[in-house]
C-alpha positions as CSV (number, residue, x, y, z in Angstrom):
1,X,269.4,-35.8,-144.7
2,X,268.7,-39.0,-142.7
3,X,266.6,-40.5,-145.5
4,X,269.5,-40.1,-147.9
5,X,271.9,-41.7,-145.5
6,X,269.4,-44.6,-145.0
7,X,269.1,-45.1,-148.7
8,X,272.9,-45.1,-149.2
9,X,273.4,-47.5,-146.3
10,X,270.6,-49.8,-147.6
11,X,272.1,-49.8,-151.1
12,X,275.6,-50.5,-149.8
13,X,274.4,-53.3,-147.6
14,X,272.4,-54.9,-150.4
15,X,275.5,-54.7,-152.7
16,X,277.7,-56.3,-150.1
17,X,275.2,-59.1,-149.4
18,X,274.7,-59.8,-153.1
19,X,278.4,-60.0,-153.8
20,X,279.3,-62.2,-150.8
21,X,276.9,-65.0,-151.6
22,X,274.1,-66.5,-149.5
23,X,275.1,-69.3,-147.1
24,X,271.5,-70.5,-146.7
25,X,271.0,-70.9,-150.4
26,X,274.3,-72.7,-150.7
27,X,273.6,-75.2,-147.9
28,X,270.0,-75.9,-148.8
29,X,270.7,-76.4,-152.5
30,X,273.5,-78.8,-151.8
31,X,271.5,-81.2,-149.7
32,X,270.2,-84.4,-151.3
33,X,267.4,-86.5,-149.9
34,X,268.8,-89.0,-147.4
35,X,271.8,-86.8,-146.7
36,X,272.6,-86.3,-143.1
37,X,273.7,-82.7,-143.6
38,X,271.8,-80.3,-141.2
39,X,269.2,-78.1,-142.9
40,X,267.7,-76.3,-139.9
41,X,269.6,-73.0,-139.7
42,X,272.2,-74.4,-142.0
43,X,273.2,-71.1,-143.5
44,X,273.6,-69.5,-140.1
45,X,275.7,-72.5,-139.0
46,X,277.9,-72.3,-142.0
47,X,278.6,-68.6,-141.3
48,X,279.3,-69.2,-137.6
49,X,281.6,-72.1,-138.5
50,X,283.5,-69.9,-141.0
51,X,283.8,-67.1,-138.5
52,X,285.2,-69.4,-135.8
53,X,287.4,-71.3,-138.3
54,X,285.9,-74.6,-137.4
55,X,287.2,-76.6,-140.4
56,X,285.8,-80.0,-139.4
57,X,282.3,-78.6,-139.2
58,X,282.7,-76.7,-142.5
59,X,283.8,-79.9,-144.2
60,X,280.7,-81.7,-142.8
61,X,278.4,-79.2,-144.5
62,X,280.2,-79.7,-147.8
63,X,279.9,-76.2,-149.2
64,X,282.2,-73.2,-149.3
65,X,281.2,-70.4,-147.0
66,X,280.6,-66.9,-148.4
67,X,283.6,-64.6,-148.8
68,X,282.5,-62.4,-145.9
69,X,280.5,-64.6,-143.5
70,X,280.1,-61.9,-140.9
71,X,278.3,-59.7,-143.5
72,X,276.1,-62.6,-144.6
73,X,275.2,-63.8,-141.1
74,X,272.2,-61.4,-140.5
75,X,270.7,-62.2,-143.9
76,X,271.2,-65.9,-143.6
77,X,269.6,-65.9,-140.1
78,X,266.6,-64.0,-141.4
79,X,266.2,-66.4,-144.4
80,X,266.8,-69.5,-142.2
81,X,264.0,-68.2,-139.9
82,X,261.7,-67.5,-142.8
83,X,262.1,-71.0,-144.2
84,X,262.1,-72.8,-140.9
85,X,258.7,-74.5,-141.3
86,X,259.9,-76.0,-144.6
87,X,263.3,-77.2,-143.3
88,X,261.7,-78.7,-140.1
89,X,259.1,-80.6,-142.1
90,X,261.8,-81.8,-144.5
91,X,264.0,-83.1,-141.7
92,X,261.0,-84.7,-139.9
93,X,259.8,-86.4,-143.1
94,X,263.3,-87.7,-143.8
95,X,263.8,-89.0,-140.3
96,X,260.4,-90.8,-140.3
97,X,261.2,-92.1,-143.8
98,X,257.9,-90.9,-145.3
């Protein structure tokens, strides 16, 4: 019985995440070289700004947050952590103008 509940919960969670959008993908794909938009944990930041209704910070990121940022937050945090070496090296390279 618990395996069935786990499968249903996982399927429901995946469906919700896929329909709300991914903040990390949105913020990373919107950044252009030379742009001062933050890339390190940018998806997590976007979700947190949307949850706290920080409109000035949201406008600075330049992308729309997901429809349900509270649901997207764990997945964005995991993806931001996974791609952290890439985003850190990108920011360092840009700041050093390499």
